[in-house]
C-alpha positions as CSV (number, residue, x, y, z in Angstrom):
1,M,32.2,32.7,-17.4
2,S,29.1,30.5,-17.5
3,T,26.9,29.6,-14.5
4,I,25.5,26.5,-13.2
5,S,21.7,26.4,-13.8
6,E,19.3,24.8,-11.6
7,K,18.3,22.3,-14.8
8,S,22.4,21.1,-14.8
9,L,22.2,20.5,-11.1
10,N,19.5,18.3,-11.6
11,T,21.6,15.9,-14.2
12,L,24.7,15.4,-11.7
13,P,24.9,11.7,-11.3
14,F,23.7,11.5,-7.6
15,T,21.2,9.4,-6.5
16,R,19.6,11.5,-3.5
17,S,20.0,15.1,-3.0
18,L,20.2,15.8,0.8
19,V,20.2,19.7,1.6
20,H,20.9,20.2,5.2
21,T,21.7,23.5,7.0
22,E,24.0,24.3,9.8
23,D,21.1,23.6,12.1
24,T,20.8,20.0,11.0
25,Y,23.9,18.9,12.8
26,S,24.1,19.4,16.8
27,L,27.0,21.9,16.4
28,T,27.4,24.8,19.2
29,R,27.2,28.2,18.2
30,Q,31.1,28.6,18.8
31,Q,31.6,25.5,16.4
32,K,29.4,27.1,13.8
33,R,31.8,30.2,13.9
34,V,34.8,28.1,13.8
35,L,33.2,26.0,10.6
36,R,32.5,29.0,8.7
37,L,36.0,30.6,9.3
38,L,37.4,27.3,8.3
39,S,35.2,27.4,5.1
40,E,36.8,30.7,4.2
41,G,40.0,29.1,4.2
42,N,41.2,30.5,7.6
43,S,44.1,28.5,9.4
44,N,43.6,27.7,13.1
45,K,45.9,30.5,13.9
46,V,43.6,33.0,12.4
47,I,40.6,31.5,13.4
48,A,42.0,31.7,17.1
49,A,42.8,35.4,16.5
50,R,39.6,36.2,15.0
51,L,37.4,34.5,17.9
52,K,39.8,35.6,20.3
53,I,40.6,32.0,21.8
54,S,43.6,29.7,21.7
55,E,44.7,27.5,18.9
56,A,44.2,24.4,21.3
57,T,40.6,25.6,21.6
58,V,40.2,25.7,18.1
59,K,41.9,22.3,17.6
60,A,39.0,21.0,20.1
61,H,36.2,22.4,18.1
62,M,37.6,21.1,14.9
63,S,37.6,17.4,16.4
64,E,34.4,17.7,17.5
65,I,33.2,19.1,14.1
66,F,34.7,16.4,12.4
67,R,33.0,13.7,14.5
68,T,29.8,15.5,14.3
69,L,30.1,15.9,10.5
70,N,31.8,12.8,9.7
71,C,34.5,14.2,8.0
72,Q,37.9,12.8,8.0
73,N,40.1,16.0,7.1
74,R,40.0,20.0,7.1
75,T,39.1,20.0,3.3
76,Q,36.1,17.9,3.7
77,A,35.0,19.9,6.6
78,A,35.3,23.0,4.9
79,L,33.2,21.9,1.7
80,M,30.6,20.4,4.2
81,G,30.6,23.7,5.7
82,L,30.0,25.7,2.5
83,C,27.2,23.0,1.8
84,L,25.5,23.9,4.9
85,R,25.9,27.8,4.7
86,F,24.6,28.1,1.2
87,G,22.0,25.1,1.4
88,L,24.1,23.0,-1.2
89,P,23.3,19.1,-1.3
90,V,25.8,17.3,0.8
91,N,26.2,14.7,-2.1
92,I,28.4,17.1,-4.0
93,I,31.0,16.1,-1.6
94,T,30.2,12.6,-0.6
95,G,28.7,11.4,-4.1
96,D,25.9,9.8,-2.5
97,G,24.0,12.2,-0.3
98,E,25.0,10.6,2.9
99,P,27.3,12.0,5.6
100,M,30.9,10.6,5.0
101,N,30.4,8.1,7.9
102,G,34.3,7.3,8.2
103,K,34.6,6.8,4.6
104,S,37.0,8.5,2.1
105,L,36.0,10.1,-1.0
106,S,37.7,7.4,-3.0
107,D,35.3,4.6,-1.1
108,H,32.2,6.2,-3.0
């Protein structure tokens, strides 16, 4: 299995590399926990059980996460969570280095 070298990352066809962390966005500590569990592939039910909160509370956190990160769905939020967690450029998701701002991936 080959690994991606730093040099090959620099040749990706993106105009800017914006590297953000979880602290870049105004997420609460609990929202960061929800995002991390989402990024690990957990369902709302599992997230609720792990954090000892209701599924309705998870859904409320998810809505705020989507709004804050400008994501349209769980997949985009999960990918953004991984980028934020591991310091990857967000343009891996958006294609241009900018948050989604209400656009779908196909709009880029």
